C-alpha atoms as a printed R data frame, in Angstrom:
   type eleno elety resid chain resno       x       y       z
1  ATOM     1    CA   MET     A     1  11.531 -27.953   1.336
2  ATOM     2    CA   SER     A     2  11.932 -27.717  -2.356
3  ATOM     3    CA   ALA     A     3  14.283 -25.180  -3.110
4  ATOM     4    CA   ARG     A     4  16.541 -25.696  -6.272
5  ATOM     5    CA   LYS     A     5  20.055 -23.540  -7.420
6  ATOM     6    CA   VAL     A     6  19.165 -22.550 -10.923
7  ATOM     7    CA   ASP     A     7  22.021 -20.480 -12.283
8  ATOM     8    CA   ASP     A     8  23.149 -17.973  -9.835
9  ATOM     9    CA   HIS     A     9  19.816 -18.249  -8.076
10 ATOM    10    CA   VAL     A    10  17.464 -19.848  -5.700
11 ATOM    11    CA   GLU     A    11  14.035 -21.048  -6.896
12 ATOM    12    CA   LEU     A    12  11.383 -21.473  -4.244
13 ATOM    13    CA   THR     A    13   7.598 -22.008  -4.319
14 ATOM    14    CA   GLU     A    14   5.018 -19.525  -3.226
15 ATOM    15    CA   ASP     A    15   4.242 -20.948  -0.130
16 ATOM    16    CA   GLU     A    16   8.199 -21.094   0.541
17 ATOM    17    CA   ALA     A    17   8.420 -17.686  -0.621
18 ATOM    18    CA   ARG     A    18   6.064 -16.171   1.857
19 ATOM    19    CA   ALA     A    19   7.400 -18.383   4.879
20 ATOM    20    CA   GLY     A    20   3.668 -19.519   5.269
21 ATOM    21    CA   GLU     A    21  -0.208 -19.640   5.219
22 ATOM    22    CA   THR     A    22  -1.821 -15.839   5.748
23 ATOM    23    CA   GLY     A    23  -4.366 -16.712   7.879
24 ATOM    24    CA   LYS     A    24  -8.428 -17.797   6.932
25 ATOM    25    CA   GLY     A    25  -9.694 -14.975   9.251
26 ATOM    26    CA   LEU     A    26  -7.166 -11.982   7.604
27 ATOM    27    CA   ARG     A    27  -9.896 -10.921   4.777
28 ATOM    28    CA   TYR     A    28 -12.352 -10.258   7.408
29 ATOM    29    CA   VAL     A    29 -10.267  -8.373   9.198
30 ATOM    30    CA   LEU     A    30  -9.188  -6.262   6.063
31 ATOM    31    CA   VAL     A    31 -12.672  -5.590   5.348
32 ATOM    32    CA   ALA     A    32 -13.696  -4.903   8.913
33 ATOM    33    CA   GLY     A    33 -10.852  -1.992   8.911
34 ATOM    34    CA   VAL     A    34 -12.058  -0.580   5.578
35 ATOM    35    CA   VAL     A    35 -15.443  -0.513   6.290
36 ATOM    36    CA   LEU     A    36 -14.303   1.264   9.773
37 ATOM    37    CA   VAL     A    37 -12.176   3.413   8.030
38 ATOM    38    CA   VAL     A    38 -15.409   4.858   5.549
39 ATOM    39    CA   ILE     A    39 -17.616   5.237   8.258
40 ATOM    40    CA   GLY     A    40 -14.984   7.521  10.203
41 ATOM    41    CA   PHE     A    41 -14.530   9.441   7.090
42 ATOM    42    CA   ALA     A    42 -18.076   9.648   6.691
43 ATOM    43    CA   ALA     A    43 -18.731  10.815  10.207
44 ATOM    44    CA   VAL     A    44 -15.974  13.256   9.994
45 ATOM    45    CA   ALA     A    45 -17.069  14.867   6.489
46 ATOM    46    CA   MET     A    46 -20.702  15.115   7.903
47 ATOM    47    CA   GLY     A    47 -19.167  16.910  11.119
48 ATOM    48    CA   GLY     A    48 -20.115  14.140  13.844
49 ATOM    49    CA   PHE     A    49 -16.919  14.889  15.572
50 ATOM    50    CA   GLY     A    50 -16.745  18.699  15.670
């Protein structure tokens, strides 16, 4: 850990501040979610559910 005290606060690196790494598959989950939401809105707009 490379945290250091500077004056009245502590400075951390980016990884230490996030407390870990984001997974490699995270972007694919986010993209899939956005695509499914867009498809859902399109289906509702076209009257597909009612």
